[in-house]
C-alpha positions in Angstrom: 0.4 -0.4 -0.1 1.1 3.8 -0.6 1.2 5.5 2.3 2.8 8.7 0.7 0.5 11.7 0.6 0.9 15.5 0.7 0.9 16.0 4.8 3.7 17.1 6.4 5.6 13.6 7.4 6.5 13.3 10.9 10.1 14.6 11.3 11.7 14.4 14.9 14.5 16.9 14.4 11.4 19.8 14.0 11.2 21.3 17.2 7.2 22.4 18.0 7.8 22.8 21.5 7.2 26.5 21.1 3.9 25.9 19.0 0.5 26.1 20.6 -0.5 22.7 21.5 -4.3 22.9 20.4 -2.9 23.8 16.9 -1.0 20.9 16.3 -3.1 18.0 14.5 -2.2 14.4 14.3 -4.2 12.6 11.5 -4.2 8.9 11.5 -5.8 7.7 8.4 -4.9 5.6 5.6 -7.1 6.7 2.5 -4.4 9.2 0.8 -6.7 11.4 -1.2 -9.1 11.8 2.5 -5.8 12.6 4.1 -4.8 15.1 1.6 -8.1 17.1 1.1 -8.5 17.0 5.0 -4.7 18.3 5.5 -5.2 21.0 2.7 -8.2 22.4 4.5 -7.0 22.2 8.1 -3.7 24.2 7.1 -5.9 27.0 5.5 -7.7 27.5 9.0 -4.1 27.4 10.7 -3.6 24.1 11.9 -0.4 22.4 11.7 -1.1 18.9 10.4 1.2 15.8 10.6 0.1 12.3 9.5 0.5 9.1 9.4 -1.0 6.0 7.3 -1.0 3.5 9.9 -1.9 2.9 13.5 1.5 1.8 14.6 3.5 4.5 13.3 0.7 6.9 14.4 1.1 5.5 17.8 4.5 6.2 17.5 4.2 9.6 15.8 1.7 10.5 18.9 4.3 9.6 21.6 7.1 12.1 19.8 4.5 14.7 18.6 2.6 15.0 21.6 -0.4 16.8 19.5 -3.3 18.7 20.9 -5.5 16.7 18.6 -5.5 13.4 16.9 -8.2 12.5 14.1 -8.5 9.2 13.8 -9.9 6.5 11.4 -10.8 3.2 13.2 -10.0 1.1 10.6 -6.2 1.0 10.1 -3.6 -1.3 9.0 -1.1 -2.5 11.4 -3.0 -1.5 14.3 -6.5 -0.8 14.5 -7.6 2.3 16.1 -9.4 0.8 19.2 -5.9 -0.4 20.3 -4.3 3.1 19.1 -7.0 4.7 21.2 -6.3 2.2 24.2 -2.5 2.7 24.2 -2.9 6.5 23.8 -5.2 6.3 27.1 -2.3 4.7 29.1 0.4 6.8 27.7 1.6 9.6 30.4 0.9 13.1 28.5 -1.3 11.7 26.1 -4.2 10.0 28.2 -6.6 13.2 28.1 -5.3 14.5 24.4 -8.5 15.1 22.5 -9.8 12.6 20.0 -12.2 12.9 17.1 -13.0 9.3 15.4 -13.7 9.3 11.7 -15.5 6.6 10.7 -17.7 4.7 7.8 -19.4 2.3 10.1 -23.0 2.9 10.6 -22.6 0.4 14.2 -23.8 2.2 17.3 -21.8 -0.4 19.4 -19.0 1.1 17.8 -19.8 4.7 18.6 -20.6 3.4 22.5 -17.3 1.6 22.9 -15.2 5.1 21.0 -16.9 7.0 23.9 -16.1 4.4 26.5 -12.7 5.2 25.5 -13.0 9.2 26.0 -13.0 10.4 22.6 -14.6 13.8 21.8 -16.6 13.3 19.0 -17.4 10.7 16.2 -17.7 11.7 13.0 -19.2 9.5 10.4 -17.8 9.5 7.2 -18.9 10.8 4.2 -18.8 14.0 6.7 -18.6 17.9 5.7 -15.5 20.1 6.1 -18.1 22.3 8.5 -18.9 19.2 10.7 -15.1 18.3 10.8 -14.0 21.9 11.6 -17.1 22.6 14.0 -15.6 19.5 16.3 -12.2 20.4 15.8 -13.1 23.8 17.0 -15.0 22.6 19.9 -11.8 20.3 20.9 -9.1 23.1 20.5 -11.1 25.5 22.8 -11.7 23.1 25.8 -7.9 21.8 25.4 
């Protein structure tokens, strides 16, 4: 699977410590077209976006980057979104990071499980940019 996209790849040598944490978003999504469209939209909104195309690398990036917000697809290769979310909740410094789940599933149990793991929002695909932006802004305002 090709994981390359136009989103800023993770670079551990870049110091982001002086940046507003709420403006740093980690997007963990394996669909490159969706990732590219959302990254473009979010950057226009002033957010610093880093992406990862699978759950395992997403978890490693989250541990290094310490984002202010995570946009998380659940159906990820290498580590399912719920596994990643459980790991975040057990990682010092990331246990309270706001998470917005993006899913194409209509299963109500999935949504219940996500909220049990303290996600802030569950957004069903396909979604509008406006609904995603509103969810992100509500998370940033709370953080």
